[in-house]
C-alpha positions in Angstrom: -1.6 3.1 20.3 -0.3 0.6 17.7 2.4 -1.7 19.1 5.8 -2.1 17.5 5.4 -3.1 13.9 5.9 -6.9 13.4 4.6 -8.6 10.3 4.2 -12.3 9.4 2.5 -14.2 6.6 -0.5 -16.5 6.8 -0.7 -19.0 4.0 -3.9 -21.1 3.9 -3.6 -24.1 1.7 -6.0 -26.8 0.4 -4.8 -29.0 -2.4 -2.2 -26.4 -3.3 1.4 -27.6 -2.6 3.3 -27.3 -5.9 4.1 -23.6 -5.5 4.2 -23.6 -1.7 8.0 -24.2 -1.1 8.9 -21.4 -3.4 6.4 -19.1 -1.8 7.7 -19.9 1.7 11.3 -19.4 0.5 10.5 -15.9 -0.8 8.7 -14.9 2.3 11.6 -16.1 4.5 14.0 -14.3 2.3 12.2 -11.1 3.1 12.5 -11.8 6.9 8.8 -12.6 7.1 7.8 -15.4 9.5 5.2 -17.8 8.1 2.3 -19.7 9.4 1.0 -22.3 7.0 -2.6 -23.4 7.6 -3.1 -27.0 6.4 -6.9 -26.9 5.7 -7.7 -30.5 6.1 -5.6 -31.9 3.2 -5.2 -35.5 2.5 -2.5 -37.4 4.4 -0.2 -37.4 1.4 -0.5 -33.6 0.9 -0.4 -33.0 4.6 3.0 -34.7 4.7 4.3 -32.3 2.0 3.0 -29.3 3.8 4.4 -30.5 7.2 7.9 -30.8 5.5 7.8 -27.0 5.3 7.9 -26.6 9.0 11.2 -25.1 10.0 11.1 -23.2 13.4 14.7 -22.0 12.9 13.5 -20.2 9.7 10.4 -18.9 11.4 8.0 -21.3 9.5 5.2 -23.0 11.4 2.4 -25.3 10.2 -1.1 -25.6 11.8 -2.9 -28.7 10.8 -6.7 -28.6 10.7 -8.2 -32.1 10.7 -11.2 -31.1 8.5 -11.4 -28.8 5.5 -13.2 -25.7 6.7 -12.6 -23.3 3.8 -10.1 -20.6 3.1 -11.8 -18.2 5.4 -11.9 -20.6 8.3 -8.1 -21.3 7.8 -7.3 -17.6 7.7 -9.3 -17.0 10.9 -7.1 -19.6 12.6 -4.1 -17.9 11.2 -5.2 -14.5 12.8 -5.5 -16.1 16.2 -2.1 -17.7 15.8 -0.6 -14.4 14.6 -2.0 -12.6 17.7 -0.5 -15.3 19.9 2.8 -14.9 18.2 2.8 -11.2 18.9 2.5 -10.0 15.3 1.0 -6.5 14.8 0.2 -7.2 11.2 -0.5 -10.3 9.1 0.0 -10.7 5.4 -2.6 -13.0 3.7 -1.3 -14.7 0.6 -2.6 -17.7 -1.4 -0.6 -20.9 -1.8 -1.2 -21.5 -5.5 1.3 -19.0 -6.7 -1.1 -16.5 -8.3 0.1 -13.5 -6.2 3.2 -11.5 -7.1 5.4 -11.7 -4.0 7.8 -9.2 -5.5 5.2 -6.6 -4.4 5.6 -7.6 -0.8 8.1 -4.8 0.1 5.6 -2.2 -1.2 2.8 -3.7 0.9 5.0 -3.7 4.0 6.0 -0.1 3.4 2.4 1.0 3.0 1.5 -1.0 6.2 4.2 0.8 8.1 3.0 4.2 6.8 -0.6 3.3 7.6 -0.5 0.9 10.5 -4.3 1.2 11.2 -5.4 0.6 7.6 -5.9 -2.6 5.6 -3.4 -2.8 2.7 -5.0 -4.4 -0.3 -3.5 -5.7 -3.5 -5.6 -4.6 -6.5 -5.3 -7.3 -9.2 -3.9 -6.4 -12.6 -5.0 -9.5 -14.5 -3.6 -11.0 -17.7 -5.4 -13.2 -20.3 -5.4 -16.2 -17.9 -8.4 -15.0 -15.8 -11.5 -17.0 -16.6 -14.3 -14.9 -18.2 -16.9 -16.2 -15.7 -14.6 -15.3 -12.7 -14.1 -11.7 -14.1 -17.9 -11.1 -14.5 -18.5 -12.5 -11.0 -15.9 -10.1 -9.6 -17.5 -7.1 -11.2 -20.9 -8.0 -9.6 -19.3 -8.2 -6.2 -17.5 -4.9 -6.7 -20.9 -3.3 -7.4 -22.5 -4.7 -4.3 -19.5 -3.7 -2.1 -20.0 -0.1 -3.1 -23.6 -0.3 -2.0 -22.7 -2.0 1.3 -20.1 0.6 2.2 -21.8 3.6 0.5 -18.4 4.5 -0.8 -15.9 4.0 -3.6 -13.0 3.3 -1.2 -12.7 -0.4 -2.1 -11.9 -1.1 -5.8 -11.4 -4.8 -5.3 -12.6 -6.8 -2.3 -11.8 -10.3 -3.5 -8.0 -10.3 -3.9 -6.5 -12.4 -1.0 -3.2 -10.6 -1.1 -3.4 -8.0 1.7 -2.0 -6.9 5.1 -4.3 -6.7 8.1 -3.8 -5.1 11.5 -4.0 -8.2 13.6 -5.9 -6.8 16.6 -8.7 -5.5 14.3 -8.9 -8.7 12.3 -9.1 -10.8 15.5 -11.8 -8.5 16.9 -13.9 -9.0 13.8 -13.4 -12.7 13.8 -14.5 -13.0 17.4 -17.5 -10.6 17.3 -18.9 -10.8 13.8 -20.2 -13.5 11.5 -17.7 -13.9 8.7 -18.1 -16.5 5.9 -15.5 -19.3 6.0 -15.1 -20.0 2.3 -15.0 -17.9 -0.9 -17.2 -15.3 0.8 -14.5 -14.6 3.4 -12.3 -12.0 1.6 -15.1 -9.6 0.7 -17.0 -10.0 4.0 -13.9 -9.4 6.1 -13.0 -6.3 4.2 -16.5 -4.8 4.4 -16.7 -5.6 8.2 -13.3 -3.8 8.7 -14.6 -0.9 6.7 -17.6 -0.7 9.0 -15.2 -0.8 11.9 -13.7 2.4 10.6 -10.5 1.1 9.0 -9.4 2.7 5.8 -8.2 0.8 2.8 -4.9 1.6 1.1 -4.6 -0.1 -2.3 -1.6 -1.2 -4.4 -1.7 -2.7 -7.9 -0.3 -6.2 -8.2 -0.1 -8.7 -11.0 -2.3 -11.8 -10.6 -2.2 -14.9 -12.7 -4.1 -18.1 -12.8 -1.2 -20.7 -13.1 -1.5 -23.5 -15.6 -2.7 -26.8 -14.1 -3.9 -24.9 -11.1 -6.5 -26.7 -9.0 -9.4 -24.4 -8.3 -11.3 -24.8 -5.0 -14.1 -22.6 -6.2 -17.4 -24.5 -6.3 -19.6 -22.8 -8.9 -23.0 -23.6 -7.3 -22.4 -23.5 -3.6 -19.8 -20.7 -3.5 -22.1 -18.5 -5.6 -24.9 -19.3 -3.1 -22.7 -18.3 -0.2 -21.6 -15.1 -2.0 -25.2 -14.2 -2.7 -26.1 -14.8 1.0 -23.2 -12.7 2.1 -24.2 -9.7 0.0 -27.8 -10.1 1.3 -26.8 -10.0 5.0 -24.3 -7.1 4.4 -26.8 -5.0 2.4 -29.4 -5.5 5.2 -26.9 -4.3 7.8 -25.4 -1.4 5.8 -28.0 1.3 6.7 -27.0 0.9 10.4 -23.3 0.0 10.1 -22.3 2.8 7.7 -23.4 5.7 9.9 -21.6 4.0 12.8 -18.5 3.8 10.7 -18.8 7.5 9.9 -19.1 8.4 13.5 -16.0 6.4 14.4 -14.0 8.1 11.8 -15.1 11.5 12.8 -14.1 10.7 16.4 -10.7 9.2 15.5 -9.9 11.6 12.6 -7.4 9.0 11.2 -6.6 9.0 7.5 -4.2 6.9 5.5 -1.0 8.6 4.4 -0.3 9.1 0.6 1.3 6.3 -1.2 
């Protein structure tokens, strides 16, 4: 049985501090406690991030001494969220690309579907780089194969709400990539665990002068390796998912 609904936000950040204060303010304004994960930033940026710590406002900062990647930072956030007693955790990027005005809608969907993953589905404008758009379409194709379903329309958007207990279980028992492969692999693993996905359209932009942490060669290598290991596991994991769903008979409620 799901515990009392309590949601907080996990904000991983590496080299992104310009938009961070405004993001934190908007989250706090919506009564959402915040855990910022400083993913091994330089001392100068770490000082800026640390300045956001305000326990009285429900804002905490976890400092990682070495950069471990976005996924590694979010994993630490899940563990901290469980320790804090949250039932659900919002994941949101620190660079300002996600539309926080959609947060009430995501929270509403999470309350209506407490055992589902609530995923923002990007509605991009002209700022999306062409190469990034093509790469996303390739990943979407492979995710459909890995889940043998059309349930997940976008597995790469990092604006989503997780049930904390399920997220922590996956982190502790499955291999999950720690960098740009994290968002997709986490969602596929949760799908195999039997969780449904409830999607909500959200505007996504690539802010001007934004510092990208995507490394064209190595992150594409990691993403390719991720799809390889997921595709190999799929023939076994998908039937297990189907059995779990038949036994639980749990479906998401309409939007």
